[in-house]
Phi, psi and omega in degrees: 000139181276154177268149173282127182268124173247168185252112177267134176246132179238122182243124178286130177231167182306325181280350184142246181222144170254142184221145172206169178250121185304319187270003182229086180310140183074002172271085184216151183201195174205173180194148181295330177236165176299315181297322175297318178295323179297312178301314182292332181287324178297318180291323180298313181300312183297318177300313177303310180297319176297317184293320179294324178293317179296317178297322178291319181293321177294319181292336183260001184304129184083348179276149176277110182229162173244127179246134177215160175290135178244117181260119176268115179299139174289139178254000000 
């Protein structure tokens, strides 16, 4: 199975690097080095997805819903 590719953006600033994912709002972070910013961005993306999942589950609590895996084809 192919992976879905997202766009990570790294911007050099005096303190190191600021990083975000274009397609995933709120997934942003920073790091003193590029490698640190990359690692922090992986964690930030996971946290955003977990938080969105929790908010969705909370807002749907008690509702009759169907949950299924959604596979987004890679482009």
